C-alpha positions in Angstrom: 13.1 1.8 21.8 11.3 1.0 25.1 8.4 -0.9 26.6 6.6 0.8 29.6 4.2 -1.0 31.8 1.2 0.9 33.0 0.4 1.3 36.7 -2.8 -0.8 36.4 -0.7 -3.7 35.0 -3.2 -4.1 32.2 -1.6 -2.0 29.4 1.8 -1.5 28.0 3.2 1.5 26.1 5.6 1.0 23.2 8.1 3.7 22.4 9.2 4.0 18.8 11.5 6.3 16.9 9.9 9.8 16.4 8.7 10.3 12.8 7.8 13.8 11.5 4.6 13.0 9.5 2.8 10.4 7.4 2.4 10.0 3.7 -1.2 11.2 3.8 -0.1 14.6 4.9 2.9 14.7 2.5 0.6 13.9 -0.5 -1.7 16.7 0.5 1.2 19.1 0.7 2.2 18.1 -2.8 6.0 18.5 -2.0 7.4 15.2 -3.4 9.5 14.9 -6.5 9.6 11.8 -8.6 12.7 10.5 -7.0 11.1 10.8 -3.6 8.0 8.9 -4.8 10.2 6.1 -6.1 12.2 6.0 -2.9 9.1 5.8 -0.8 7.7 2.9 -2.8 11.1 1.2 -2.8 11.3 1.3 1.0 7.7 0.0 1.2 8.8 -2.9 -1.0 11.7 -3.7 1.3 9.3 -3.7 4.3 6.8 -5.9 2.5 9.4 -8.4 1.3 10.6 -8.8 4.9 7.0 -9.2 6.2 5.9 -11.6 3.4 9.0 -13.8 3.9 7.6 -14.4 7.4 4.1 -15.1 6.0 2.9 -11.8 7.6 0.2 -9.8 5.8 -0.3 -6.2 6.8 -3.8 -5.9 5.4 -4.2 -2.2 6.1 -1.6 -0.4 4.0 -2.6 3.2 3.4 -0.8 6.6 3.4 -1.6 7.4 7.0 0.1 4.1 8.1 3.3 5.1 6.3 5.3 7.3 8.6 7.9 9.5 7.1 11.0 11.4 8.3 10.7 14.6 6.3 14.4 15.4 6.0 15.6 12.0 4.8 12.2 10.7 3.4 12.7 7.5 5.3 9.6 5.4 5.7 8.3 3.1 8.5 5.2 1.0 8.1 2.9 1.4 11.2 -0.4 0.0 12.6 -0.2 -3.8 12.5 -3.6 -4.1 14.2 -5.0 -6.1 11.3 -1.8 -8.0 10.4 -2.1 -11.7 10.0 0.4 -14.5 10.2 -0.5 -17.5 8.2 1.4 -20.8 7.8 0.6 -21.0 4.1 0.3 -17.3 3.5 -3.3 -17.9 2.4 -6.5 -16.6 4.1 -10.2 -17.4 3.6 -12.1 -15.0 1.3 -14.5 -12.2 2.0 -12.6 -10.4 4.7 -13.4 -6.7 4.5 -11.4 -5.5 7.5 -9.1 -2.7 6.7 -9.7 0.7 5.0 -12.3 0.1 2.2 -10.6 2.4 -0.3 -7.4 0.4 -0.1 -8.4 -3.2 0.3 -8.1 -5.7 -2.6 -11.0 -6.9 -4.8 -10.8 -10.4 -3.6 -11.5 -9.1 -0.1 -14.6 -7.2 -1.4 -16.6 -9.5 -3.6 -14.8 -12.6 -4.9 -15.2 -14.6 -1.7 -12.1 -16.5 -2.7 -8.9 -17.2 -0.7 -6.4 -14.4 -0.8 -2.7 -14.1 -0.1 0.1 -11.5 0.2 -1.0 -9.8 -3.0 -3.7 -8.0 -1.0 -0.8 -5.8 0.2 0.4 -5.3 -3.4 -3.0 -4.0 -4.3 -2.9 -1.5 -1.5 0.5 -0.4 -2.6 -0.9 0.1 -6.1 -3.6 2.4 -4.7 -1.0 4.3 -2.7 1.2 4.6 -5.8 -1.8 5.9 -7.9 -2.5 8.5 -5.2 1.2 9.4 -5.1 1.4 10.0 -8.9 -2.0 11.7 -9.4 -3.1 13.0 -6.1 -6.4 11.1 -6.2 -7.7 7.6 -5.5 -8.6 5.4 -8.5 -11.6 4.0 -6.8 -13.5 6.0 -4.3 -16.8 5.8 -2.5 -18.5 5.9 0.9 -19.7 2.3 1.1 -18.5 -1.2 0.5 -20.9 -1.7 -2.4 -20.0 1.6 -4.1 -16.3 0.8 -4.1 -16.8 -2.8 -5.1 -19.0 -1.8 -8.1 -16.4 0.8 -9.3 -13.7 -1.8 -9.1 -15.8 -4.4 -10.9 -17.0 -2.1 -13.7 -14.5 0.7 -14.2 -11.2 0.8 -15.9 -8.6 3.4 -15.0 -8.2 6.0 -17.7 -4.5 6.5 -18.3 -5.1 9.1 -20.9 -6.7 11.5 -18.5 -5.2 14.9 -17.8 -4.2 13.9 -14.3 -1.6 11.5 -15.8 0.2 14.3 -17.6 3.9 14.2 -16.7 3.7 10.7 -15.2 6.0 8.3 -17.0 4.8 5.3 -19.0 6.8 3.0 -16.7 5.0 4.4 -13.6 1.6 4.0 -15.3 2.5 0.4 -16.2 3.4 -0.5 -12.7 0.1 0.9 -11.4 -1.7 -1.2 -14.0 0.1 -4.4 -12.9 -0.6 -3.6 -9.2 -4.3 -2.8 -9.7 -5.0 -6.0 -11.6 -8.3 -7.3 -10.4 -7.3 -11.0 -10.9 -5.2 -11.9 -7.9 -3.1 -14.4 -9.7 -2.2 -11.9 -12.5 -1.3 -9.2 -10.0 2.4 -8.3 -9.4 3.8 -9.5 -6.1 6.7 -7.9 -4.2 9.3 -9.7 -6.2 7.7 -8.6 -9.5 7.6 -5.0 -8.4 11.2 -5.0 -7.4 12.2 -6.0 -11.0 10.0 -3.4 -12.7 11.7 -0.8 -14.8 10.2 2.1 -12.8 12.2 0.8 -9.8 15.3 -0.5 -11.6 15.8 2.5 -13.8 15.6 5.1 -10.9 18.5 6.7 -9.1 17.6 4.9 -5.8 19.5 1.7 -6.6 
């Protein structure tokens, strides 16, 4: 909306639309219906498609960086401090910048080049938390999270998945695929039945 220069001529202040809250607070309040969850993920997809088409990777997607207008459930992605623009949309491996609980396996321990699908992994973690209220992989250190991702499989038969559709579980499984090349990208997610069969289209 506006750019304001500070009096010391060293800083600028960016004025954006006011947003009521963020997804982290909304998940904690447990107030979202299934259609809201689909709509939030759908909007994130549209944002990511736009960013990735410009070879821009966000690299720090997490609920607190998804701002929400409570009345309309409109979403804006925030905090581009770790965003990266790459000519070939490919970065060197072993880059653990970002929030540990949301960064992709290839950033943790594969030490291989990674691409826009790091954002798809983060979206999968967000979707898992939206659907179940918890993180699939948690821990206080890099090694703890890396070990859980390497060794553990998500238990889709657990009680926390009661009431969650098979389509939604399937999408989470495709987003949290540890092998980057097998993981869904934004185009794949947009074609998934959990998105296509919803009332948001």
